[in-house]
C-alpha positions as CSV (number, residue, x, y, z in Angstrom):
1,M,20.7,-42.4,17.6
2,R,21.6,-40.1,15.1
3,L,19.7,-37.0,14.5
4,R,19.6,-35.3,11.3
5,G,18.7,-31.9,10.2
6,R,18.8,-28.9,12.1
7,F,19.6,-30.9,15.6
8,S,22.8,-31.1,17.3
9,S,24.2,-34.8,18.2
10,S,24.6,-34.1,21.9
11,S,21.1,-32.7,22.6
12,I,17.7,-32.4,21.5
13,Q,17.7,-28.8,21.3
14,P,17.4,-27.3,17.9
15,V,20.8,-25.6,16.4
16,P,19.5,-21.8,15.3
17,P,19.7,-21.3,11.3
18,R,22.9,-19.2,9.9
19,D,20.5,-16.4,9.3
20,C,20.0,-15.7,13.1
21,L,23.9,-15.2,13.4
22,S,24.5,-11.6,14.8
23,H,28.0,-10.4,15.8
24,G,29.0,-13.9,16.8
25,E,25.9,-14.7,18.5
26,Y,22.4,-16.6,17.5
27,L,19.5,-14.3,18.0
28,G,15.9,-15.2,17.7
29,A,12.8,-14.7,19.4
30,I,13.6,-17.0,22.5
31,T,17.3,-15.5,22.9
32,F,15.6,-11.8,23.0
33,L,14.1,-13.1,26.2
34,T,17.4,-13.0,27.7
35,K,18.3,-9.6,26.8
36,D,17.5,-6.4,28.2
37,T,15.5,-3.5,26.5
38,F,18.7,-1.4,25.7
39,F,20.0,-4.4,23.6
40,G,16.7,-4.7,21.9
41,I,16.4,-0.8,21.2
42,Q,19.9,-0.9,19.8
43,F,19.5,-4.1,17.8
44,T,16.3,-2.7,16.3
45,R,17.9,0.7,15.7
46,L,20.9,-1.2,13.6
47,F,18.8,-3.1,11.5
48,T,16.0,-0.9,10.6
49,T,16.8,0.9,7.3
50,P,14.5,2.8,4.8
51,E,14.0,-0.3,2.9
52,T,12.8,-2.2,5.8
53,V,10.3,0.5,7.0
54,V,9.0,0.7,3.3
55,V,8.3,-3.1,3.1
56,Y,6.8,-3.2,6.5
57,V,4.2,-0.5,5.4
58,L,3.5,-1.9,2.0
59,T,3.1,-5.5,3.4
60,S,1.0,-4.3,6.3
61,L,-1.3,-2.5,3.8
62,L,-1.4,-5.7,1.6
63,S,-2.5,-7.4,4.4
64,V,-5.3,-5.2,5.3
65,I,-6.8,-5.6,1.7
66,P,-8.7,-8.9,2.2
67,I,-10.2,-7.4,5.3
68,L,-11.4,-4.4,3.6
69,Y,-12.7,-6.6,1.0
70,V,-14.8,-8.7,3.5
71,V,-16.2,-5.6,5.2
72,Y,-17.0,-3.8,1.7
73,S,-18.7,-7.3,0.6
74,Y,-20.8,-7.8,3.5
75,K,-21.4,-4.3,4.2
76,L,-20.7,-4.4,7.6
77,W,-20.9,-0.8,8.5
78,E,-24.9,-1.0,7.4
79,R,-25.8,-3.8,9.6
80,L,-24.1,-2.7,13.0
81,A,-25.0,0.1,15.3
82,R,-23.0,3.1,15.0
83,T,-22.0,2.6,19.0
84,V,-20.7,-1.0,17.9
85,L,-18.7,0.3,14.9
86,F,-17.2,3.0,16.9
87,L,-16.2,0.7,19.9
88,I,-14.4,-1.7,17.5
89,G,-12.5,0.8,15.9
90,L,-11.7,2.5,19.5
91,C,-10.5,-1.2,20.3
92,F,-8.3,-1.9,17.3
93,S,-6.7,1.6,17.2
94,A,-5.8,1.3,21.1
95,T,-4.3,-2.1,20.5
96,I,-2.3,-0.8,17.6
97,V,-1.3,2.3,19.6
98,L,-0.6,0.2,22.7
99,T,2.1,-2.0,20.9
100,I,4.0,0.6,19.6
101,P,6.5,0.0,22.4
102,L,7.1,-3.6,20.8
103,F,8.4,-1.9,17.5
104,I,10.9,0.0,19.3
105,V,12.5,-2.7,21.3
106,A,11.6,-5.8,19.1
107,A,12.8,-6.8,15.8
108,D,10.2,-9.3,14.6
109,Y,7.7,-6.6,13.2
110,G,5.9,-9.0,10.8
111,R,5.0,-11.3,13.9
112,F,3.2,-8.2,15.5
113,I,1.6,-7.2,12.2
114,S,0.4,-10.4,11.6
115,I,-1.2,-10.8,15.0
116,H,-2.9,-7.7,14.6
117,I,-4.4,-8.9,10.9
118,T,-5.1,-12.1,12.6
119,C,-7.2,-10.5,15.6
120,I,-9.0,-8.2,13.2
121,S,-9.8,-11.1,10.9
122,L,-11.3,-12.8,13.7
123,T,-13.5,-10.0,15.2
124,I,-14.9,-9.5,11.7
125,L,-15.6,-13.4,11.2
126,W,-17.6,-13.0,14.2
127,F,-19.3,-10.0,13.5
128,L,-20.1,-11.8,10.0
129,Q,-22.7,-13.8,12.0
130,L,-24.6,-10.8,12.8
131,S,-24.5,-9.9,9.1
132,P,-25.3,-12.9,6.7
133,A,-26.2,-10.9,3.9
134,R,-23.6,-10.3,1.2
135,I,-23.6,-8.9,-2.2
136,D,-24.0,-11.4,-5.1
137,P,-22.0,-14.3,-4.9
138,E,-22.3,-15.2,-8.6
139,T,-19.4,-12.1,-9.4
140,H,-17.0,-13.8,-7.4
141,Q,-17.1,-16.8,-9.7
142,T,-15.3,-15.3,-12.6
143,P,-11.9,-16.7,-13.7
144,F,-10.4,-13.3,-13.7
145,V,-11.4,-12.8,-10.0
146,W,-9.6,-16.3,-9.1
147,I,-6.6,-15.5,-11.0
148,G,-6.4,-12.0,-9.3
149,I,-6.7,-13.9,-5.9
150,V,-3.7,-16.3,-6.6
151,L,-1.5,-13.7,-8.0
152,F,-2.1,-11.6,-5.0
153,L,-1.3,-14.4,-2.7
154,I,1.9,-15.9,-4.5
155,N,3.2,-12.2,-5.3
156,W,4.1,-10.9,-1.8
157,K,5.0,-12.1,1.7
158,L,5.4,-10.5,5.2
159,P,8.9,-10.8,6.5
160,I,8.8,-11.7,10.2
161,W,11.6,-10.0,11.4
162,L,14.0,-7.2,10.1
163,L,16.8,-9.3,8.7
164,F,14.3,-10.6,6.1
165,A,12.5,-7.3,5.5
166,T,14.0,-6.5,2.0
167,F,12.1,-5.9,-1.2
168,Q,13.6,-9.3,-2.6
169,H,12.5,-11.4,0.4
170,A,8.9,-9.6,0.7
171,F,8.3,-9.6,-3.3
172,P,10.1,-12.6,-4.7
173,L,8.1,-12.7,-8.1
174,I,8.5,-9.0,-8.7
175,S,12.2,-9.1,-7.7
176,L,12.9,-12.1,-10.0
177,L,11.1,-10.4,-13.3
178,L,13.1,-7.2,-12.3
179,A,16.8,-9.3,-12.4
180,Q,15.7,-10.9,-15.5
181,R,15.7,-7.3,-17.2
């Protein structure tokens, strides 16, 4: 039986893509589990550049925009007790602060950001059960709003790990337009 694609013919194990090759060794999330903390810190220092920092800050902020929109649309701050709001903020803040060490020893920042955004989104969805009232839905049906949503969704992507955290990879359409000039 011949296997096609990204699998080797002698085993069922996948062959890592070339972009995971670093210093003659394939690196990925699972491979990093076999490494020590010192290796992770060195690797992260080596590949963290000012460009990657800016890309992750920008894409993190872009990831939060839909959450802020939903919080604003449902006016959750008016529907929940101040104690509950304080506890939610405290939990989210503690989670982010406690994962800072991961950003020092691991290179897949996008995965960590995505996990945070997903958890915050799920928590907000749970709280939406407590707040069914929402601003007038008719204002959301205009074609301009839908065009804006589509443009927002296709103009950027959150790079999963450092080697992909470039402006060209994170903002492909903008990069394409700038390259044509």
